[in-house]
One Martini backbone bead per residue (centre of mass of N, CA, C, O) as a GRO file, in nm:
protein
  444
    1MET     BB    1  -6.038  17.720  15.172
    2ILE     BB    2  -6.315  17.842  15.214
    3GLN     BB    3  -6.298  18.044  14.984
    4PHE     BB    4  -6.272  17.836  14.753
    5ARG     BB    5  -6.543  17.687  14.801
    6PHE     BB    6  -6.724  17.931  14.757
    7ARG     BB    7  -6.641  17.980  14.461
    8ALA     BB    8  -6.715  17.699  14.358
    9LYS     BB    9  -7.015  17.726  14.419
   10VAL     BB   10  -7.071  17.960  14.234
   11TYR     BB   11  -6.982  17.820  13.973
   12ALA     BB   12  -7.191  17.587  13.988
   13GLN     BB   13  -7.443  17.783  13.977
   14SER     BB   14  -7.279  18.030  13.788
   15PRO     BB   15  -7.078  18.041  13.521
   16LYS     BB   16  -7.141  18.320  13.391
   17GLN     BB   17  -7.083  18.494  13.637
   18PHE     BB   18  -6.792  18.404  13.675
   19THR     BB   19  -6.686  18.497  13.400
   20LEU     BB   20  -6.757  18.794  13.443
   21LEU     BB   21  -6.576  18.836  13.689
   22ILE     BB   22  -6.312  18.771  13.548
   23LEU     BB   23  -6.333  18.991  13.330
   24VAL     BB   24  -6.347  19.230  13.522
   25PHE     BB   25  -6.076  19.173  13.661
   26VAL     BB   26  -5.899  19.200  13.407
   27ILE     BB   27  -5.979  19.484  13.326
   28ASN     BB   28  -5.905  19.623  13.595
   29SER     BB   29  -5.612  19.533  13.594
   30CYS     BB   30  -5.530  19.677  13.334
   31ALA     BB   31  -5.609  19.959  13.430
   32SER     BB   32  -5.419  19.963  13.676
   33VAL     BB   33  -5.158  19.917  13.521
   34LYS     BB   34  -5.185  20.164  13.340
   35GLN     BB   35  -5.200  20.372  13.565
   36LEU     BB   36  -4.926  20.304  13.689
   37ALA     BB   37  -4.764  20.372  13.435
   38ILE     BB   38  -4.842  20.667  13.413
   39GLU     BB   39  -4.741  20.756  13.689
   40THR     BB   40  -4.448  20.661  13.649
   41ASP     BB   41  -4.388  20.814  13.384
   42ALA     BB   42  -4.445  21.098  13.480
   43GLU     BB   43  -4.229  21.104  13.701
   44ARG     BB   44  -3.991  21.031  13.519
   45LEU     BB   45  -4.011  21.268  13.318
   46LEU     BB   46  -3.976  21.494  13.533
   47LYS     BB   47  -3.703  21.397  13.661
   48GLN     BB   48  -3.540  21.374  13.370
   49SER     BB   49  -3.581  21.659  13.314
   50GLU     BB   50  -3.396  21.938  13.262
   51VAL     BB   51  -3.620  22.133  13.338
   52PHE     BB   52  -3.799  22.012  13.581
   53SER     BB   53  -3.546  21.934  13.773
   54SER     BB   54  -3.465  22.269  13.801
   55GLN     BB   55  -3.749  22.294  13.945
   56PHE     BB   56  -4.074  22.371  14.050
   57THR     BB   57  -4.288  22.081  14.024
   58GLY     BB   58  -4.636  22.018  13.924
   59PHE     BB   59  -4.882  21.736  13.915
   60SER     BB   60  -5.219  21.668  13.776
   61LEU     BB   61  -5.439  21.374  13.704
   62PHE     BB   62  -5.775  21.333  13.561
   63ASP     BB   63  -6.039  21.094  13.519
   64ILE     BB   64  -6.361  21.129  13.426
   65GLU     BB   65  -6.463  20.840  13.367
   66THR     BB   66  -6.331  20.707  13.649
   67ASN     BB   67  -6.302  20.911  13.882
   68SER     BB   68  -5.971  20.950  13.876
   69TYR     BB   69  -5.648  20.953  13.971
   70VAL     BB   70  -5.355  20.899  13.773
   71ALA     BB   71  -5.159  21.150  13.853
   72GLY     BB   72  -4.866  21.260  14.058
   73TYR     BB   73  -4.660  21.565  14.136
   74ASN     BB   74  -4.659  21.766  14.381
   75SER     BB   75  -4.987  21.807  14.406
   76THR     BB   76  -5.005  21.933  14.725
   77LEU     BB   77  -4.842  22.163  14.657
   78LYS     BB   78  -4.767  22.502  14.656
   79PHE     BB   79  -4.831  22.754  14.405
   80THR     BB   80  -4.781  22.997  14.174
   81PRO     BB   81  -5.042  23.074  13.943
   82ALA     BB   82  -5.118  23.331  13.844
   83SER     BB   83  -5.352  23.316  13.583
   84ASN     BB   84  -5.493  23.068  13.720
   85THR     BB   85  -5.676  23.248  13.899
   86LYS     BB   86  -5.903  23.293  13.679
   87LEU     BB   87  -6.059  23.032  13.742
   88MET     BB   88  -6.196  23.146  13.999
   89THR     BB   89  -6.329  23.387  13.870
   90MET     BB   90  -6.495  23.231  13.665
   91TYR     BB   91  -6.658  23.070  13.871
   92ALA     BB   92  -6.791  23.313  14.016
   93VAL     BB   93  -6.940  23.412  13.764
   94LEU     BB   94  -7.101  23.153  13.696
   95LYS     BB   95  -7.239  23.140  13.982
   96THR     BB   96  -7.381  23.436  13.965
   97TYR     BB   97  -7.436  23.428  13.654
   98SER     BB   98  -7.599  23.370  13.376
   99ASP     BB   99  -7.633  23.517  13.066
  100SER     BB  100  -7.562  23.798  13.219
  101ILE     BB  101  -7.417  24.098  13.292
  102PRO     BB  102  -7.399  24.363  13.483
  103SER     BB  103  -7.383  24.733  13.486
  104LEU     BB  104  -7.645  24.872  13.632
  105LEU     BB  105  -7.806  25.070  13.857
  106TYR     BB  106  -8.160  25.186  13.845
  107LYS     BB  107  -8.370  25.496  13.829
  108GLU     BB  108  -8.651  25.639  13.733
  109ILE     BB  109  -8.728  25.980  13.665
  110ASP     BB  110  -8.867  26.266  13.564
  111SER     BB  111  -8.572  26.397  13.473
  112GLY     BB  112  -8.459  26.078  13.442
  113ILE     BB  113  -8.163  25.923  13.584
  114ILE     BB  114  -8.046  25.688  13.823
  115VAL     BB  115  -7.711  25.573  13.892
  116GLN     BB  116  -7.515  25.271  13.976
  117PRO     BB  117  -7.216  25.146  14.007
  118ILE     BB  118  -7.053  24.786  13.976
  119GLY     BB  119  -6.785  24.738  13.762
  120ASP     BB  120  -6.816  24.741  13.463
  121PRO     BB  121  -6.567  24.674  13.209
  122THR     BB  122  -6.726  24.723  12.915
  123PHE     BB  123  -6.725  25.026  12.922
  124LEU     BB  124  -6.582  25.144  12.648
  125TYR     BB  125  -6.445  24.876  12.564
  126GLU     BB  126  -6.294  24.778  12.280
  127PRO     BB  127  -6.373  24.459  12.268
  128PHE     BB  128  -6.672  24.597  12.289
  129LYS     BB  129  -6.909  24.677  12.056
  130ASP     BB  130  -7.133  24.643  12.251
  131GLN     BB  131  -7.313  24.947  12.391
  132SER     BB  132  -7.589  24.934  12.565
  133ALA     BB  133  -7.537  25.113  12.812
  134PHE     BB  134  -7.474  25.372  12.661
  135ASP     BB  135  -7.737  25.381  12.495
  136PHE     BB  136  -7.921  25.399  12.738
  137LEU     BB  137  -7.816  25.674  12.851
  138ASN     BB  138  -7.871  25.837  12.576
  139ARG     BB  139  -8.193  25.859  12.632
  140TYR     BB  140  -8.110  26.079  12.838
  141LYS     BB  141  -8.085  26.408  12.959
  142ASN     BB  142  -8.055  26.296  13.264
  143VAL     BB  143  -7.766  26.203  13.468
  144LEU     BB  144  -7.746  26.041  13.776
  145ILE     BB  145  -7.488  25.982  14.021
  146ASN     BB  146  -7.447  25.711  14.249
  147TRP     BB  147  -7.189  25.695  14.456
  148PRO     BB  148  -7.005  25.512  14.625
  149GLU     BB  149  -6.861  25.561  14.928
  150GLU     BB  150  -6.642  25.337  14.856
  151ASP     BB  151  -6.348  25.281  14.718
  152PRO     BB  152  -6.150  25.082  14.573
  153ASN     BB  153  -5.867  24.940  14.557
  154PRO     BB  154  -5.663  24.990  14.286
  155TYR     BB  155  -5.484  24.767  14.425
  156GLY     BB  156  -5.352  24.474  14.494
  157THR     BB  157  -5.233  24.239  14.684
  158GLY     BB  158  -4.891  24.234  14.589
  159TRP     BB  159  -4.843  24.442  14.396
  160ALA     BB  160  -4.651  24.615  14.174
  161TRP     BB  161  -4.593  24.946  14.181
  162ASP     BB  162  -4.406  24.969  13.900
  163ASP     BB  163  -4.665  24.861  13.707
  164TYR     BB  164  -4.853  25.114  13.644
  165ILE     BB  165  -4.760  25.145  13.324
  166TYR     BB  166  -4.896  24.881  13.254
  167ASN     BB  167  -5.158  24.720  13.084
  168PHE     BB  168  -5.184  24.482  13.318
  169GLN     BB  169  -5.242  24.744  13.552
  170PRO     BB  170  -5.512  24.855  13.615
  171GLN     BB  171  -5.743  25.016  13.783
  172ARG     BB  172  -5.976  24.986  14.032
  173THR     BB  173  -6.338  25.034  13.977
  174TRP     BB  174  -6.678  25.114  13.966
  175TRP     BB  175  -6.630  25.296  13.679
  176PRO     BB  176  -6.526  25.203  13.406
  177ILE     BB  177  -6.323  25.349  13.128
  178TYR     BB  178  -6.153  25.241  12.863
  179GLY     BB  179  -6.004  25.040  13.063
  180ASN     BB  180  -5.832  25.256  13.218
  181THR     BB  181  -5.699  25.374  12.943
  182VAL     BB  182  -5.439  25.470  12.720
  183SER     BB  183  -5.407  25.526  12.370
  184ILE     BB  184  -5.093  25.507  12.183
  185ARG     BB  185  -5.045  25.591  11.841
  186LYS     BB  186  -4.818  25.503  11.573
  187LYS     BB  187  -4.830  25.646  11.235
  188ASP     BB  188  -4.574  25.720  11.100
  189ASP     BB  189  -4.592  26.073  11.193
  190SER     BB  190  -4.838  25.999  11.375
  191LEU     BB  191  -5.054  26.072  11.662
  192SER     BB  192  -5.287  25.880  11.857
  193ILE     BB  193  -5.551  25.953  12.106
  194THR     BB  194  -5.712  25.735  12.358
  195PRO     BB  195  -5.864  25.954  12.471
  196ALA     BB  196  -5.877  26.283  12.365
  197PHE     BB  197  -5.843  26.423  12.641
  198PHE     BB  198  -5.512  26.344  12.651
  199GLU     BB  199  -5.360  26.519  12.438
  200GLU     BB  200  -5.251  26.756  12.640
  201TYR     BB  201  -5.082  26.513  12.816
  202VAL     BB  202  -4.892  26.469  12.561
  203GLU     BB  203  -4.547  26.437  12.504
  204VAL     BB  204  -4.342  26.494  12.226
  205LEU     BB  205  -4.022  26.324  12.165
  206ASN     BB  206  -3.728  26.352  11.954
  207GLN     BB  207  -3.610  26.088  12.124
  208THR     BB  208  -3.424  25.881  12.322
  209LYS     BB  209  -3.544  25.608  12.539
  210PRO     BB  210  -3.489  25.399  12.761
  211GLY     BB  211  -3.713  25.159  12.701
  212GLU     BB  212  -3.984  25.312  12.698
  213LEU     BB  213  -4.181  25.502  12.471
  214VAL     BB  214  -4.378  25.532  12.717
  215HIS     BB  215  -4.476  25.768  12.981
  216ARG     BB  216  -4.576  25.789  13.336
  217GLU     BB  217  -4.649  25.949  13.601
  218LEU     BB  218  -4.669  25.915  13.924
  219ASN     BB  219  -5.003  26.007  14.002
  220TYR     BB  220  -5.004  26.112  13.694
  221ASN     BB  221  -5.142  26.257  13.379
  222VAL     BB  222  -4.832  26.235  13.244
  223PHE     BB  223  -4.705  26.214  12.914
  224LYS     BB  224  -4.441  26.038  12.724
  225ALA     BB  225  -4.324  26.040  12.382
  226TYR     BB  226  -4.070  25.847  12.232
  227LEU     BB  227  -3.901  25.930  11.929
  228GLU     BB  228  -3.771  25.774  11.643
  229SER     BB  229  -3.670  25.761  11.318
  230ASP     BB  230  -3.670  25.416  11.333
  231THR     BB  231  -3.951  25.387  11.439
  232SER     BB  232  -4.209  25.201  11.442
  233ASP     BB  233  -4.507  25.119  11.460
  234PHE     BB  234  -4.738  25.178  11.742
  235GLU     BB  235  -4.884  25.053  12.059
  236ARG     BB  236  -4.982  25.210  12.368
  237ILE     BB  237  -5.102  25.089  12.685
  238ILE     BB  238  -5.206  25.307  12.956
  239PRO     BB  239  -5.267  25.370  13.261
  240PHE     BB  240  -5.469  25.570  13.446
  241GLU     BB  241  -5.541  25.807  13.678
  242TYR     BB  242  -5.798  25.766  13.888
  243SER     BB  243  -6.115  25.949  13.905
  244LYS     BB  244  -6.419  26.083  13.948
  245GLU     BB  245  -6.360  26.341  13.785
  246LEU     BB  246  -6.244  26.206  13.533
  247PHE     BB  247  -6.488  26.040  13.463
  248PHE     BB  248  -6.682  26.273  13.424
  249GLN     BB  249  -6.531  26.396  13.183
  250LEU     BB  250  -6.534  26.150  12.993
  251LEU     BB  251  -6.844  26.121  12.986
  252LYS     BB  252  -6.911  26.411  12.893
  253ASP     BB  253  -6.750  26.382  12.613
  254THR     BB  254  -6.967  26.142  12.515
  255LEU     BB  255  -7.225  26.224  12.642
  256SER     BB  256  -7.536  26.401  12.578
  257ALA     BB  257  -7.590  26.437  12.863
  258ASN     BB  258  -7.667  26.542  13.170
  259ILE     BB  259  -7.425  26.552  13.438
  260SER     BB  260  -7.449  26.421  13.780
  261PHE     BB  261  -7.440  26.419  14.117
  262SER     BB  262  -7.592  26.199  14.373
  263ASP     BB  263  -7.744  26.130  14.707
  264GLU     BB  264  -7.965  25.964  14.608
  265ALA     BB  265  -8.118  25.689  14.682
  266LEU     BB  266  -8.159  25.352  14.589
  267VAL     BB  267  -8.480  25.208  14.560
  268ASN     BB  268  -8.539  24.936  14.416
  269PRO     BB  269  -8.363  24.870  14.177
  270ASP     BB  270  -8.266  24.828  13.868
  271THR     BB  271  -8.117  24.611  13.615
  272LEU     BB  272  -7.852  24.646  13.391
  273PHE     BB  273  -7.775  24.460  13.119
  274SER     BB  274  -7.521  24.354  12.887
  275GLN     BB  275  -7.329  24.102  12.860
  276PRO     BB  276  -7.251  23.801  12.782
  277THR     BB  277  -7.098  23.592  12.987
  278ASP     BB  278  -6.927  23.411  12.790
  279SER     BB  279  -6.801  23.643  12.621
  280VAL     BB  280  -6.646  23.764  12.858
  281LEU     BB  281  -6.483  23.506  12.936
  282VAL     BB  282  -6.334  23.479  12.672
  283LYS     BB  283  -6.191  23.764  12.702
  284LEU     BB  284  -6.050  23.676  12.961
  285MET     BB  285  -5.903  23.389  12.894
  286LYS     BB  286  -5.757  23.398  12.615
  287PRO     BB  287  -5.581  23.675  12.677
  288SER     BB  288  -5.562  23.742  12.974
  289ASP     BB  289  -5.747  23.971  13.137
  290ASN     BB  290  -5.691  24.161  13.413
  291PHE     BB  291  -5.910  24.374  13.412
  292LEU     BB  292  -6.152  24.184  13.397
  293ALA     BB  293  -6.089  24.016  13.646
  294GLU     BB  294  -6.104  24.240  13.864
  295GLN     BB  295  -6.389  24.350  13.795
  296LEU     BB  296  -6.548  24.083  13.820
  297LEU     BB  297  -6.483  24.029  14.118
  298LEU     BB  298  -6.606  24.291  14.219
  299MET     BB  299  -6.892  24.236  14.114
  300VAL     BB  300  -6.955  23.964  14.260
  301ALA     BB  301  -6.919  24.079  14.536
  302LYS     BB  302  -7.147  24.289  14.517
  303THR     BB  303  -7.378  24.089  14.445
  304ASN     BB  304  -7.297  23.924  14.731
  305GLY     BB  305  -7.260  24.180  14.953
  306HIS     BB  306  -6.970  24.315  14.869
  307ASP     BB  307  -6.726  24.587  14.867
  308GLU     BB  308  -6.515  24.353  14.893
  309ILE     BB  309  -6.311  24.077  14.814
  310LYS     BB  310  -6.212  23.944  15.076
  311PRO     BB  311  -6.488  23.842  15.202
  312PHE     BB  312  -6.572  23.686  14.948
  313ILE     BB  313  -6.344  23.482  14.934
  314LYS     BB  314  -6.403  23.360  15.209
  315GLU     BB  315  -6.686  23.259  15.134
  316VAL     BB  316  -6.604  23.073  14.902
  317LYS     BB  317  -6.402  22.890  15.060
  318ASN     BB  318  -6.649  22.815  15.277
  319GLY     BB  319  -6.831  22.710  15.028
  320TRP     BB  320  -6.809  22.647  14.715
  321LEU     BB  321  -6.471  22.576  14.785
  322ILE     BB  322  -6.431  22.368  15.034
  323SER     BB  323  -6.280  22.121  14.882
  324LEU     BB  324  -6.050  22.291  14.899
  325ASN     BB  325  -5.776  22.374  15.009
  326ASP     BB  326  -5.550  22.598  15.171
  327MET     BB  327  -5.564  22.852  14.998
  328VAL     BB  328  -5.432  23.148  14.832
  329TRP     BB  329  -5.658  23.434  14.783
  330VAL     BB  330  -5.641  23.793  14.655
  331ASP     BB  331  -5.727  23.792  14.344
  332GLY     BB  332  -5.839  23.788  13.996
  333SER     BB  333  -5.557  23.756  13.807
  334GLY     BB  334  -5.249  23.693  13.945
  335LEU     BB  335  -5.043  23.928  14.016
  336SER     BB  336  -5.006  23.797  14.280
  337ARG     BB  337  -4.769  23.620  14.489
  338TYR     BB  338  -4.972  23.530  14.721
  339ASN     BB  339  -5.073  23.324  14.558
  340LEU     BB  340  -5.191  22.979  14.640
  341ILE     BB  341  -5.174  22.649  14.474
  342ALA     BB  342  -5.260  22.330  14.399
  343PRO     BB  343  -5.287  22.114  14.145
  344VAL     BB  344  -5.526  21.946  14.269
  345ASP     BB  345  -5.708  22.208  14.298
  346GLN     BB  346  -5.729  22.279  14.006
  347VAL     BB  347  -5.874  22.017  13.937
  348ARG     BB  348  -6.114  22.046  14.127
  349LEU     BB  349  -6.221  22.305  14.003
  350LEU     BB  350  -6.270  22.181  13.714
  351ARG     BB  351  -6.466  21.968  13.810
  352ILE     BB  352  -6.681  22.162  13.914
  353CYS     BB  353  -6.728  22.306  13.646
  354THR     BB  354  -6.818  22.056  13.488
  355GLU     BB  355  -7.058  21.973  13.674
  356GLU     BB  356  -7.212  22.264  13.668
  357PHE     BB  357  -7.154  22.364  13.336
  358GLY     BB  358  -6.999  22.183  13.150
  359TRP     BB  359  -6.792  22.072  12.906
  360GLU     BB  360  -6.861  22.252  12.657
  361ARG     BB  361  -6.854  22.525  12.797
  362MET     BB  362  -6.561  22.514  12.897
  363LYS     BB  363  -6.425  22.477  12.624
  364SER     BB  364  -6.529  22.758  12.502
  365ILE     BB  365  -6.362  22.945  12.711
  366LEU     BB  366  -6.102  22.815  12.657
  367PRO     BB  367  -5.812  22.776  12.534
  368THR     BB  368  -5.669  22.653  12.238
  369SER     BB  369  -5.517  22.563  11.982
  370ASN     BB  370  -5.365  22.835  11.865
  371GLU     BB  371  -5.491  23.024  12.110
  372GLY     BB  372  -5.419  23.289  12.243
  373THR     BB  373  -5.206  23.177  12.494
  374LEU     BB  374  -5.173  22.920  12.268
  375GLU     BB  375  -5.000  23.036  12.070
  376ASP     BB  376  -4.797  22.812  11.900
  377ARG     BB  377  -4.954  22.573  12.045
  378PHE     BB  378  -5.065  22.274  11.978
  379ILE     BB  379  -5.052  22.192  11.690
  380LEU     BB  380  -5.243  22.086  11.436
  381GLU     BB  381  -5.324  21.854  11.242
  382GLU     BB  382  -5.468  21.748  10.980
  383GLU     BB  383  -5.799  21.717  11.081
  384GLU     BB  384  -5.759  21.783  11.375
  385GLU     BB  385  -5.879  21.785  11.682
  386PRO     BB  386  -5.920  21.938  11.953
  387TYR     BB  387  -5.735  21.853  12.284
  388ILE     BB  388  -5.700  22.145  12.420
  389PHE     BB  389  -5.807  22.320  12.735
  390ALA     BB  390  -5.636  22.613  12.858
  391LYS     BB  391  -5.471  22.783  13.128
  392THR     BB  392  -5.257  23.020  13.178
  393GLY     BB  393  -4.951  23.119  13.385
  394THR     BB  394  -4.761  23.433  13.413
  395LEU     BB  395  -4.450  23.494  13.557
  396SER     BB  396  -4.168  23.556  13.663
  397ASN     BB  397  -4.046  23.226  13.691
  398ASN     BB  398  -4.354  23.149  13.592
  399HIS     BB  399  -4.543  22.850  13.477
  400ASN     BB  400  -4.881  22.755  13.374
  401LEU     BB  401  -5.114  22.462  13.323
  402SER     BB  402  -5.480  22.443  13.303
  403GLY     BB  403  -5.716  22.163  13.218
  404TYR     BB  404  -5.795  22.000  12.915
  405LEU     BB  405  -5.761  21.647  12.795
  406ILE     BB  406  -5.748  21.463  12.493
  407THR     BB  407  -5.688  21.159  12.408
  408ARG     BB  408  -5.627  20.922  12.173
  409SER     BB  409  -5.866  20.736  12.308
  410GLY     BB  410  -6.082  20.973  12.428
  411LYS     BB  411  -6.006  21.078  12.691
  412ARG     BB  412  -6.103  21.272  12.971
  413MET     BB  413  -5.900  21.529  13.107
  414ILE     BB  414  -5.754  21.665  13.407
  415PHE     BB  415  -5.511  21.934  13.448
  416SER     BB  416  -5.191  22.024  13.624
  417LEU     BB  417  -4.909  22.236  13.532
  418MET     BB  418  -4.638  22.345  13.746
  419SER     BB  419  -4.396  22.626  13.724
  420ASN     BB  420  -4.134  22.718  13.948
  421HIS     BB  421  -3.832  22.887  13.981
  422TYR     BB  422  -3.706  22.970  13.714
  423THR     BB  423  -3.419  23.080  13.484
  424ARG     BB  424  -3.515  23.020  13.226
  425PRO     BB  425  -3.670  23.045  12.953
  426THR     BB  426  -4.007  23.024  12.902
  427GLU     BB  427  -4.006  22.876  12.628
  428GLU     BB  428  -3.875  22.616  12.737
  429VAL     BB  429  -4.104  22.544  12.931
  430LYS     BB  430  -4.332  22.527  12.724
  431LYS     BB  431  -4.209  22.300  12.552
  432ALA     BB  432  -4.190  22.091  12.782
  433MET     BB  433  -4.491  22.084  12.842
  434GLU     BB  434  -4.592  21.998  12.568
  435GLN     BB  435  -4.435  21.730  12.553
  436PHE     BB  436  -4.550  21.601  12.807
  437LEU     BB  437  -4.856  21.610  12.727
  438LEU     BB  438  -4.818  21.439  12.469
  439GLU     BB  439  -4.729  21.187  12.615
  440ILE     BB  440  -4.989  21.151  12.774
  441ARG     BB  441  -5.182  21.143  12.534
  442ASN     BB  442  -5.048  20.887  12.392
  443ALA     BB  443  -5.065  20.685  12.655
  444TYR     BB  444  -5.404  20.712  12.730
   0.00000   0.00000   0.00000
């Protein structure tokens, strides 16, 4: 009764203010009802789905405009993120570098130049046509290399040892060259090999081999290419077994300078920058390049004072990303199944990225409709603007999608939809994900 009289007194003193309060109450009530409906519908759609109900599924949806979580389903449980892990690598790169990534530390001397590698993956790597670092070295007659004392572990924690032959698992090194891979191309009846250094190490066999058309021996750079009479043209990209000596030979075959190793320490070295940061991240995120991811994480660790990624990851978790829950993060690419993160933390990470680096910048880095790893997905209608910008993450029996979604009403949303432990074809999971997110887009 007292409360009623108080409100009546307010109304008597200021009817316009009272009307405004009622209007705000009605609007907020409608928004709350709509939010409740979205949350209920999202959970219902996931539970009733033949696909999502038969696997481990998690979902989190955040409204940037209202700064609130709209829906969640298993959102705090931890999932295997696969290449969604690259979102954390991307954040570390954006946090560490401004407009360009570094390539080498160097010091000019009377006889030439001393350089120290720091992990730049773009050096003579085919996707990068601008090779300013190589051109810079070519200006000197003598190039002395100061090699770091300890080499990084070539493989990440939890990587599958027998994937060494596949192009998605090159070795990690302080000075990558040619993407640390060999390209073997067959066109018509001829075979071309890049780098040419490996030509004498590839044996061509005119016979059928079950499985791969090209094979490399474990721990050795000995390749076999199996050709059949009816085999069409192909390109196979295979990681080579890296060593400092092999790198020296590959660089010597390409660079016109005299090259040698030096123990002379670099004191107050200069930094040679190579590629624009965002262009590197685009090539990382849109095709989901594991090699770039691993090397970039190694680089940012080095730049932040760590020779290994493990202590750097610990520092990031306890500092820059302390607001995320107790995730498990062990590599840069997501090749390891040891990685674990909750959908709500994927959303928190993307919120941090948006706040620190801007909505437009983040949109430009991530794949969008029918692009990169979203090829043939979320196809736009005629004259329709892109409405999804998201990173995929795929391992066998696991597929995830996290990013930004613009709804029909123009709301900007951050989402993470994670699917683990399914046994059906991944294409079915992708289609179910697309349909679910379109339902959310149309409803909100």
